C-alpha positions, -999 to +999 in steps of 0.1 A: +859-710-701+834-698-730+840-701-767+832-666-782+835-652-816+872-642-820+883-668-792+878-677-757+863-660-728+875-668-692+847-670-666+862-639-649+861-618-680+825-630-688+815-618-654+831-584-660+813-581-692+780-586-673+790-558-646+801-534-673+768-541-694+749-533-661+768-500-656+760-491-694+722-497-687+722-482-654+736-449-669+703-445-689+679-462-665+664-428-657+652-423-692+630-452-685+620-445-648+612-408-655+586-421-681+574-452-661+584-450-624+558-477-615+576-504-635+606-521-619+615-546-643+645-528-661+659-520-627+655-555-616+674-568-648+702-545-639+702-557-605+701-593-619+731-586-643+752-573-613+742-605-592+752-629-620+784-610-624+791-613-589+782-651-587+752-644-566+725-656-591+719-683-615+722-675-651+685-686-659+670-662-633+690-633-646+682-641-681+644-643-672+647-608-656+662-597-687+631-610-708+608-592-684+627-559-689+624-564-727+588-569-724+585-536-707+603-521-735+582-536-764+552-512-762+573-481-759+589-456-780+620-434-778+645-430-750+624-452-723+621-481-749+660-480-758+666-478-720+646-508-710+662-529-738+695-519-725+686-532-690+673-565-706+704-572-728+726-566-697+707-594-678+712-618-707+749-613-708+754-644-685+736-664-712+753-651-743+783-629-736+778-608-768+746-592-751+771-568-737+774-549-769+735-549-769+734-532-735+758-507-747+743-500-779+707-497-767+722-471-740+737-452-767+705-453-786+686-441-755+708-411-751+706-402-790+668-404-788+666-381-757+690-357-773+670-346-805+690-323-825+723-331-807+718-369-810+752-375-828+772-355-801+751-372-772+758-405-786+797-399-789+797-387-753+777-417-741+801-440-760+830-425-745+815-426-711+810-464-715+846-469-727+859-451-697+839-476-675+856-506-692+878-527-668+913-531-683+908-569-683+881-567-711+891-534-727+906-546-757+881-576-762+851-552-760+867-524-783+875-552-809+840-566-807+826-530-811+847-524-842+840-559-858+800-557-850+793-520-852+771-526-883+749-549-865+746-523-836+734-492-859+770-481-862+769-466-827+803-478-820+820-459-850+840-429-842 
């Protein structure tokens, strides 16, 4: 059981958050890999998020891979940067559950950055895709968190 803003979080739900965050990051990973195909760090972070979510990797190892993905993001701009940050955030969910929102928000930002003039519509589409991937067991938790913390996440979760 984890104490989280707004209440408690079971271990099973914590793992579901990591798996959902990995799906969010994986959905935009091509925006990084098309620009930097030689750099495996964001993909390794997504793999680590999934491994931790399935109980196959220690949290500290997954978190370290998240840090490596975020290091890949730092010198970049645009969609590739946001996609790498999304992967890094996903890998850190085991450490701090709220990183699930970071993974989702950065994925939306990546899509918005890639869409140019259509960024608003693209962001809304990505947000809807993410919400369709939410397991029922954590759906209300994530949606409540998004509503409460959207301001911290560039308002990407606003309707």
